[in-house]
All heavy atoms as TSV, in Angstrom:
chain	resi	resn	atom	element	x	y	z
A	1	MET	N	N	0.847	-1.178	0.000
A	1	MET	CA	C	0.000	0.000	0.000
A	1	MET	C	C	0.891	1.239	0.000
A	1	MET	O	O	1.780	1.377	0.830
A	1	MET	CB	C	-0.890	-0.011	1.235
A	1	MET	CG	C	-1.738	1.218	1.366
A	1	MET	SD	S	-2.683	1.150	2.883
A	1	MET	CE	C	-4.269	1.452	2.221
A	2	SER	N	N	0.667	2.122	-0.944
A	2	SER	CA	C	1.468	3.336	-1.008
A	2	SER	C	C	0.682	4.511	-0.416
A	2	SER	O	O	-0.535	4.573	-0.497
A	2	SER	CB	C	1.851	3.652	-2.445
A	2	SER	OG	O	0.689	3.942	-3.186
A	3	VAL	N	N	1.424	5.399	0.182
A	3	VAL	CA	C	0.825	6.582	0.793
A	3	VAL	C	C	1.039	7.754	-0.148
A	3	VAL	O	O	2.162	8.003	-0.603
A	3	VAL	CB	C	1.472	6.879	2.160
A	3	VAL	CG1	C	0.919	8.145	2.751
A	3	VAL	CG2	C	1.285	5.701	3.091
A	4	VAL	N	N	-0.032	8.442	-0.442
A	4	VAL	CA	C	0.063	9.597	-1.323
A	4	VAL	C	C	0.283	10.836	-0.460
A	4	VAL	O	O	-0.515	11.134	0.424
A	4	VAL	CB	C	-1.224	9.766	-2.162
A	4	VAL	CG1	C	-1.137	11.024	-3.002
A	4	VAL	CG2	C	-1.462	8.536	-3.003
A	5	VAL	N	N	1.382	11.506	-0.707
A	5	VAL	CA	C	1.691	12.730	0.026
A	5	VAL	C	C	1.248	13.891	-0.834
A	5	VAL	O	O	1.716	14.074	-1.960
A	5	VAL	CB	C	3.203	12.834	0.332
A	5	VAL	CG1	C	3.511	14.144	1.021
A	5	VAL	CG2	C	3.641	11.648	1.158
A	6	ARG	N	N	0.333	14.642	-0.314
A	6	ARG	CA	C	-0.199	15.771	-1.064
A	6	ARG	C	C	0.582	17.025	-0.714
A	6	ARG	O	O	0.738	17.364	0.459
A	6	ARG	CB	C	-1.672	15.955	-0.715
A	6	ARG	CG	C	-2.345	16.963	-1.544
A	6	ARG	CD	C	-3.814	16.953	-1.286
A	6	ARG	NE	N	-4.416	18.070	-1.989
A	6	ARG	CZ	C	-5.631	18.475	-1.799
A	6	ARG	NH1	N	-6.401	17.864	-0.939
A	6	ARG	NH2	N	-6.103	19.486	-2.468
A	7	ARG	N	N	1.091	17.675	-1.726
A	7	ARG	CA	C	1.859	18.898	-1.503
A	7	ARG	C	C	0.912	20.069	-1.342
A	7	ARG	O	O	-0.117	20.142	-1.989
A	7	ARG	CB	C	2.795	19.150	-2.675
A	7	ARG	CG	C	3.770	18.010	-2.862
A	7	ARG	CD	C	4.759	18.334	-3.889
A	7	ARG	NE	N	5.844	19.014	-3.193
A	7	ARG	CZ	C	6.840	19.619	-3.795
A	7	ARG	NH1	N	6.892	19.653	-5.092
A	7	ARG	NH2	N	7.787	20.192	-3.119
A	8	ARG	N	N	1.255	20.971	-0.493
A	8	ARG	CA	C	0.428	22.146	-0.266
A	8	ARG	C	C	0.669	23.145	-1.379
A	8	ARG	O	O	1.770	23.275	-1.898
A	8	ARG	CB	C	0.776	22.768	1.079
A	8	ARG	CG	C	0.526	21.785	2.214
A	8	ARG	CD	C	0.928	22.388	3.489
A	8	ARG	NE	N	-0.201	23.168	3.971
A	8	ARG	CZ	C	-0.265	23.709	5.156
A	8	ARG	NH1	N	0.736	23.588	5.976
A	8	ARG	NH2	N	-1.309	24.396	5.537
A	9	SER	N	N	-0.360	23.837	-1.739
A	9	SER	CA	C	-0.237	24.807	-2.819
A	9	SER	C	C	0.560	26.026	-2.356
A	9	SER	O	O	0.674	26.298	-1.165
A	9	SER	CB	C	-1.625	25.250	-3.292
A	9	SER	OG	O	-2.269	25.979	-2.283
A	10	GLN	N	N	1.078	26.747	-3.292
A	10	GLN	CA	C	1.887	27.928	-2.990
A	10	GLN	C	C	1.098	28.968	-2.189
A	10	GLN	O	O	1.615	29.489	-1.210
A	10	GLN	CB	C	2.411	28.530	-4.301
A	10	GLN	CG	C	3.475	29.579	-4.109
A	10	GLN	CD	C	4.800	28.984	-3.667
A	10	GLN	OE1	O	5.069	27.814	-3.875
A	10	GLN	NE2	N	5.617	29.781	-3.033
A	11	PRO	N	N	-0.154	29.298	-2.576
A	11	PRO	CA	C	-0.900	30.278	-1.770
A	11	PRO	C	C	-1.141	29.818	-0.333
A	11	PRO	O	O	-1.117	30.629	0.586
A	11	PRO	CB	C	-2.225	30.429	-2.514
A	11	PRO	CG	C	-1.921	30.041	-3.911
A	11	PRO	CD	C	-0.865	28.970	-3.806
A	12	THR	N	N	-1.317	28.529	-0.132
A	12	THR	CA	C	-1.530	28.024	1.220
A	12	THR	C	C	-0.275	28.217	2.063
A	12	THR	O	O	-0.350	28.650	3.210
A	12	THR	CB	C	-1.911	26.532	1.194
A	12	THR	OG1	O	-3.069	26.377	0.385
A	12	THR	CG2	C	-2.181	26.007	2.575
A	13	ARG	N	N	0.870	27.922	1.485
A	13	ARG	CA	C	2.123	28.115	2.218
A	13	ARG	C	C	2.357	29.596	2.503
A	13	ARG	O	O	2.821	29.948	3.585
A	13	ARG	CB	C	3.292	27.534	1.436
A	13	ARG	CG	C	3.337	26.016	1.541
A	13	ARG	CD	C	4.559	25.473	0.885
A	13	ARG	NE	N	4.194	25.221	-0.516
A	13	ARG	CZ	C	5.046	24.975	-1.478
A	13	ARG	NH1	N	6.323	24.973	-1.232
A	13	ARG	NH2	N	4.639	24.740	-2.691
A	14	ALA	N	N	2.042	30.450	1.549
A	14	ALA	CA	C	2.206	31.889	1.761
A	14	ALA	C	C	1.282	32.365	2.872
A	14	ALA	O	O	1.671	33.193	3.702
A	14	ALA	CB	C	1.924	32.646	0.469
A	15	ALA	N	N	0.068	31.844	2.909
A	15	ALA	CA	C	-0.875	32.226	3.961
A	15	ALA	C	C	-0.376	31.760	5.327
A	15	ALA	O	O	-0.498	32.485	6.319
A	15	ALA	CB	C	-2.247	31.648	3.665
A	16	ASP	N	N	0.193	30.558	5.365
A	16	ASP	CA	C	0.741	30.048	6.626
A	16	ASP	C	C	1.887	30.935	7.114
A	16	ASP	O	O	1.985	31.246	8.303
A	16	ASP	CB	C	1.229	28.613	6.462
A	16	ASP	CG	C	0.096	27.621	6.309
A	16	ASP	OD1	O	-1.055	27.978	6.631
A	16	ASP	OD2	O	0.365	26.500	5.858
A	17	LEU	N	N	2.739	31.352	6.200
A	17	LEU	CA	C	3.842	32.236	6.581
A	17	LEU	C	C	3.323	33.581	7.065
A	17	LEU	O	O	3.869	34.164	8.004
A	17	LEU	CB	C	4.789	32.436	5.394
A	17	LEU	CG	C	5.672	31.252	5.051
A	17	LEU	CD1	C	6.471	31.541	3.780
A	17	LEU	CD2	C	6.605	30.912	6.191
A	18	ALA	N	N	2.273	34.081	6.433
A	18	ALA	CA	C	1.693	35.355	6.853
A	18	ALA	C	C	1.135	35.246	8.264
A	18	ALA	O	O	1.287	36.165	9.074
A	18	ALA	CB	C	0.611	35.789	5.875
A	19	VAL	N	N	0.502	34.140	8.580
A	19	VAL	CA	C	-0.050	33.945	9.922
A	19	VAL	C	C	1.070	33.917	10.954
A	19	VAL	O	O	0.968	34.542	12.012
A	19	VAL	CB	C	-0.888	32.643	9.976
A	19	VAL	CG1	C	-1.242	32.279	11.403
A	19	VAL	CG2	C	-2.144	32.803	9.144
A	20	VAL	N	N	2.146	33.226	10.647
A	20	VAL	CA	C	3.285	33.171	11.567
A	20	VAL	C	C	3.885	34.559	11.733
A	20	VAL	O	O	4.197	34.981	12.850
A	20	VAL	CB	C	4.344	32.164	11.061
A	20	VAL	CG1	C	5.622	32.275	11.863
A	20	VAL	CG2	C	3.787	30.753	11.126
A	21	ALA	N	N	4.038	35.278	10.631
A	21	ALA	CA	C	4.622	36.620	10.696
A	21	ALA	C	C	3.744	37.548	11.516
A	21	ALA	O	O	4.252	38.354	12.309
A	21	ALA	CB	C	4.815	37.175	9.290
A	22	LEU	N	N	2.424	37.468	11.359
A	22	LEU	CA	C	1.522	38.312	12.144
A	22	LEU	C	C	1.593	37.960	13.623
A	22	LEU	O	O	1.520	38.844	14.474
A	22	LEU	CB	C	0.087	38.179	11.633
A	22	LEU	CG	C	-0.212	38.898	10.328
A	22	LEU	CD1	C	-1.629	38.591	9.862
A	22	LEU	CD2	C	-0.025	40.396	10.490
A	23	GLY	N	N	1.739	36.694	13.918
A	23	GLY	CA	C	1.880	36.289	15.314
A	23	GLY	C	C	3.140	36.863	15.938
A	23	GLY	O	O	3.118	37.356	17.072
A	24	ARG	N	N	4.228	36.827	15.198
A	24	ARG	CA	C	5.483	37.392	15.704
A	24	ARG	C	C	5.385	38.910	15.839
A	24	ARG	O	O	5.897	39.485	16.797
A	24	ARG	CB	C	6.635	37.031	14.779
A	24	ARG	CG	C	7.001	35.574	14.836
A	24	ARG	CD	C	8.144	35.260	13.924
A	24	ARG	NE	N	8.486	33.845	13.977
A	24	ARG	CZ	C	9.402	33.293	13.224
A	24	ARG	NH1	N	10.074	34.030	12.370
A	24	ARG	NH2	N	9.647	32.008	13.329
A	25	LEU	N	N	4.723	39.546	14.881
A	25	LEU	CA	C	4.546	40.997	14.939
A	25	LEU	C	C	3.709	41.382	16.153
A	25	LEU	O	O	3.996	42.366	16.830
A	25	LEU	CB	C	3.894	41.501	13.653
A	25	LEU	CG	C	3.652	42.998	13.561
A	25	LEU	CD1	C	4.966	43.765	13.609
A	25	LEU	CD2	C	2.899	43.320	12.284
A	26	GLU	N	N	2.678	40.603	16.432
A	26	GLU	CA	C	1.830	40.878	17.594
A	26	GLU	C	C	2.636	40.819	18.888
A	26	GLU	O	O	2.514	41.696	19.748
A	26	GLU	CB	C	0.690	39.864	17.650
A	26	GLU	CG	C	-0.219	40.046	18.848
A	26	GLU	CD	C	-1.225	38.927	18.986
A	26	GLU	OE1	O	-1.206	37.984	18.167
A	26	GLU	OE2	O	-2.035	39.003	19.928
A	27	VAL	N	N	3.482	39.812	19.022
A	27	VAL	CA	C	4.317	39.676	20.213
A	27	VAL	C	C	5.267	40.863	20.323
A	27	VAL	O	O	5.437	41.441	21.410
A	27	VAL	CB	C	5.092	38.344	20.185
A	27	VAL	CG1	C	6.145	38.290	21.274
A	27	VAL	CG2	C	4.122	37.183	20.313
A	28	LEU	N	N	5.866	41.252	19.219
A	28	LEU	CA	C	6.798	42.377	19.215
A	28	LEU	C	C	6.101	43.669	19.633
A	28	LEU	O	O	6.596	44.408	20.498
A	28	LEU	CB	C	7.410	42.547	17.825
A	28	LEU	CG	C	8.342	43.736	17.645
A	28	LEU	CD1	C	9.631	43.512	18.418
A	28	LEU	CD2	C	8.623	43.977	16.185
A	29	VAL	N	N	4.951	43.957	19.038
A	29	VAL	CA	C	4.232	45.189	19.361
A	29	VAL	C	C	3.783	45.190	20.814
A	29	VAL	O	O	3.897	46.198	21.515
A	29	VAL	CB	C	3.024	45.372	18.411
A	29	VAL	CG1	C	2.115	46.486	18.879
A	29	VAL	CG2	C	3.518	45.654	17.000
A	30	ARG	N	N	3.286	44.053	21.278
A	30	ARG	CA	C	2.830	43.968	22.675
A	30	ARG	C	C	3.977	44.238	23.635
A	30	ARG	O	O	3.822	44.998	24.610
A	30	ARG	CB	C	2.235	42.600	22.936
A	30	ARG	CG	C	1.609	42.480	24.308
A	30	ARG	CD	C	0.982	41.131	24.535
A	30	ARG	NE	N	-0.119	40.949	23.601
A	30	ARG	CZ	C	-0.483	39.774	23.104
A	30	ARG	NH1	N	0.154	38.681	23.444
A	30	ARG	NH2	N	-1.479	39.683	22.264
A	31	ASN	N	N	5.149	43.666	23.361
A	31	ASN	CA	C	6.299	43.889	24.236
A	31	ASN	C	C	6.742	45.343	24.212
A	31	ASN	O	O	7.085	45.913	25.247
A	31	ASN	CB	C	7.450	42.979	23.837
A	31	ASN	CG	C	7.185	41.539	24.219
A	31	ASN	OD1	O	6.367	41.255	25.083
A	31	ASN	ND2	N	7.869	40.624	23.554
A	32	ARG	N	N	6.735	45.957	23.037
A	32	ARG	CA	C	7.151	47.363	22.951
A	32	ARG	C	C	6.175	48.281	23.675
A	32	ARG	O	O	6.578	49.234	24.323
A	32	ARG	CB	C	7.277	47.805	21.489
A	32	ARG	CG	C	8.298	47.038	20.700
A	32	ARG	CD	C	9.701	47.257	21.262
A	32	ARG	NE	N	10.613	46.281	20.703
A	32	ARG	CZ	C	11.734	46.574	20.096
A	32	ARG	NH1	N	12.127	47.806	19.992
A	32	ARG	NH2	N	12.490	45.618	19.616
A	33	LEU	N	N	4.885	47.989	23.560
A	33	LEU	CA	C	3.892	48.815	24.255
A	33	LEU	C	C	4.022	48.675	25.768
A	33	LEU	O	O	3.892	49.665	26.495
A	33	LEU	CB	C	2.477	48.437	23.808
A	33	LEU	CG	C	2.100	48.888	22.399
A	33	LEU	CD1	C	0.729	48.348	22.032
A	33	LEU	CD2	C	2.125	50.400	22.286
A	34	LYS	N	N	4.296	47.482	26.240
A	34	LYS	CA	C	4.511	47.292	27.674
A	34	LYS	C	C	5.716	48.092	28.141
A	34	LYS	O	O	5.702	48.709	29.209
A	34	LYS	CB	C	4.703	45.813	27.997
A	34	LYS	CG	C	3.437	45.015	27.978
A	34	LYS	CD	C	3.728	43.568	28.326
A	34	LYS	CE	C	2.481	42.726	28.232
A	34	LYS	NZ	N	2.756	41.311	28.528
A	35	ARG	N	N	6.764	48.092	27.332
A	35	ARG	CA	C	7.970	48.838	27.678
A	35	ARG	C	C	7.679	50.338	27.729
A	35	ARG	O	O	8.137	51.049	28.625
A	35	ARG	CB	C	9.064	48.561	26.660
A	35	ARG	CG	C	10.411	49.109	27.077
A	35	ARG	CD	C	11.473	48.842	26.046
A	35	ARG	NE	N	11.589	47.410	25.746
A	35	ARG	CZ	C	12.300	46.931	24.738
A	35	ARG	NH1	N	12.939	47.757	23.932
A	35	ARG	NH2	N	12.364	45.649	24.535
A	36	LEU	N	N	6.884	50.843	26.792
A	36	LEU	CA	C	6.529	52.261	26.788
A	36	LEU	C	C	5.649	52.625	27.975
A	36	LEU	O	O	5.722	53.742	28.485
A	36	LEU	CB	C	5.820	52.629	25.480
A	36	LEU	CG	C	6.711	52.785	24.264
A	36	LEU	CD1	C	5.867	53.002	23.020
A	36	LEU	CD2	C	7.678	53.944	24.451
A	37	GLN	N	N	4.806	51.714	28.408
A	37	GLN	CA	C	3.975	51.991	29.574
A	37	GLN	C	C	4.828	52.151	30.818
A	37	GLN	O	O	4.497	52.944	31.697
A	37	GLN	CB	C	2.965	50.860	29.790
A	37	GLN	CG	C	1.823	50.891	28.811
A	37	GLN	CD	C	0.882	49.716	29.009
A	37	GLN	OE1	O	1.237	48.707	29.615
A	37	GLN	NE2	N	-0.318	49.842	28.485
A	38	ARG	N	N	5.911	51.424	30.903
A	38	ARG	CA	C	6.797	51.534	32.060
A	38	ARG	C	C	7.667	52.787	31.976
A	38	ARG	O	O	8.119	53.288	32.994
A	38	ARG	CB	C	7.684	50.298	32.172
A	38	ARG	CG	C	6.926	49.091	32.634
A	38	ARG	CD	C	7.867	47.918	32.885
A	38	ARG	NE	N	7.308	46.753	32.223
A	38	ARG	CZ	C	7.911	46.036	31.284
A	38	ARG	NH1	N	9.116	46.338	30.901
A	38	ARG	NH2	N	7.320	44.997	30.732
A	39	ARG	N	N	7.928	53.272	30.766
A	39	ARG	CA	C	8.772	54.459	30.569
A	39	ARG	C	C	8.003	55.463	29.716
A	39	ARG	O	O	8.175	55.525	28.506
A	39	ARG	CB	C	10.061	54.063	29.848
A	39	ARG	CG	C	10.939	53.154	30.661
A	39	ARG	CD	C	12.214	52.817	29.932
A	39	ARG	NE	N	12.882	54.026	29.481
A	39	ARG	CZ	C	13.692	54.092	28.423
A	39	ARG	NH1	N	13.923	53.025	27.715
A	39	ARG	NH2	N	14.257	55.222	28.091
A	40	PRO	N	N	7.156	56.281	30.327
A	40	PRO	CA	C	6.335	57.205	29.545
A	40	PRO	C	C	7.101	58.382	28.947
A	40	PRO	O	O	6.552	59.145	28.156
A	40	PRO	CB	C	5.295	57.679	30.545
A	40	PRO	CG	C	5.919	57.503	31.876
A	40	PRO	CD	C	6.857	56.331	31.745
A	41	GLY	N	N	8.360	58.561	29.261
A	41	GLY	CA	C	9.140	59.679	28.748
A	41	GLY	C	C	9.180	59.799	27.244
A	41	GLY	O	O	8.977	60.888	26.696
A	42	PRO	N	N	9.405	58.718	26.504
A	42	PRO	CA	C	9.453	58.815	25.035
A	42	PRO	C	C	8.136	59.268	24.411
A	42	PRO	O	O	8.121	59.842	23.335
A	42	PRO	CB	C	9.789	57.389	24.587
A	42	PRO	CG	C	10.484	56.774	25.733
A	42	PRO	CD	C	9.858	57.396	26.959
A	43	LEU	N	N	7.034	59.066	25.100
A	43	LEU	CA	C	5.739	59.469	24.550
A	43	LEU	C	C	5.518	60.973	24.644
A	43	LEU	O	O	4.658	61.522	23.956
A	43	LEU	CB	C	4.593	58.733	25.259
A	43	LEU	CG	C	4.544	57.237	25.007
A	43	LEU	CD1	C	3.406	56.630	25.809
A	43	LEU	CD2	C	4.340	56.941	23.535
A	44	ASP	N	N	6.258	61.671	25.507
A	44	ASP	CA	C	6.078	63.107	25.663
A	44	ASP	C	C	6.327	63.849	24.355
A	44	ASP	O	O	5.662	64.828	24.057
A	44	ASP	CB	C	6.995	63.647	26.757
A	44	ASP	CG	C	6.586	63.158	28.142
A	44	ASP	OD1	O	5.405	62.766	28.296
A	44	ASP	OD2	O	7.439	63.164	29.041
A	45	GLY	N	N	7.267	63.386	23.569
A	45	GLY	CA	C	7.567	64.032	22.294
A	45	GLY	C	C	6.408	63.915	21.300
A	45	GLY	O	O	6.184	64.799	20.494
A	46	PHE	N	N	5.654	62.845	21.378
A	46	PHE	CA	C	4.529	62.658	20.465
A	46	PHE	C	C	3.314	63.466	20.883
A	46	PHE	O	O	2.507	63.869	20.063
A	46	PHE	CB	C	4.151	61.168	20.396
A	46	PHE	CG	C	5.180	60.335	19.730
A	46	PHE	CD1	C	5.941	59.440	20.466
A	46	PHE	CD2	C	5.419	60.438	18.355
A	46	PHE	CE1	C	6.906	58.669	19.855
A	46	PHE	CE2	C	6.373	59.669	17.739
A	46	PHE	CZ	C	7.126	58.784	18.493
A	47	THR	N	N	3.170	63.716	22.184
A	47	THR	CA	C	1.974	64.417	22.671
A	47	THR	C	C	2.193	65.920	22.792
A	47	THR	O	O	1.247	66.643	23.031
A	47	THR	CB	C	1.546	63.849	24.030
A	47	THR	OG1	O	2.621	63.987	24.955
A	47	THR	CG2	C	1.158	62.388	23.922
A	48	ALA	N	N	3.420	66.390	22.617
A	48	ALA	CA	C	3.704	67.821	22.741
A	48	ALA	C	C	3.079	68.564	21.552
A	48	ALA	O	O	2.991	68.060	20.438
A	48	ALA	CB	C	5.203	68.055	22.760
A	49	ALA	N	N	2.635	69.775	21.819
A	49	ALA	CA	C	2.050	70.607	20.775
A	49	ALA	C	C	3.141	71.082	19.827
A	49	ALA	O	O	4.251	71.388	20.246
A	49	ALA	CB	C	1.340	71.800	21.393
A	50	PRO	N	N	2.834	71.133	18.521
A	50	PRO	CA	C	3.841	71.611	17.561
A	50	PRO	C	C	4.151	73.092	17.780
A	50	PRO	O	O	3.276	73.865	18.152
A	50	PRO	CB	C	3.203	71.363	16.193
A	50	PRO	CG	C	1.755	71.181	16.459
A	50	PRO	CD	C	1.599	70.745	17.875
A	51	ALA	N	N	5.380	73.456	17.537
A	51	ALA	CA	C	5.800	74.848	17.767
A	51	ALA	C	C	5.420	75.742	16.617
A	51	ALA	O	O	5.225	75.395	15.522
A	51	ALA	CB	C	7.300	74.911	17.985
């Protein structure tokens, strides 16, 4: 009895990579936001009124 191995299509693999990349991006953004919450100093430049 032979086993047929079905190859995944190119769009499916690309979608899988996109999901992994989004997961990694989510972790990165979450960590950076936590860091900014602990150090609010860098945010002062963004909230200051333009001169």
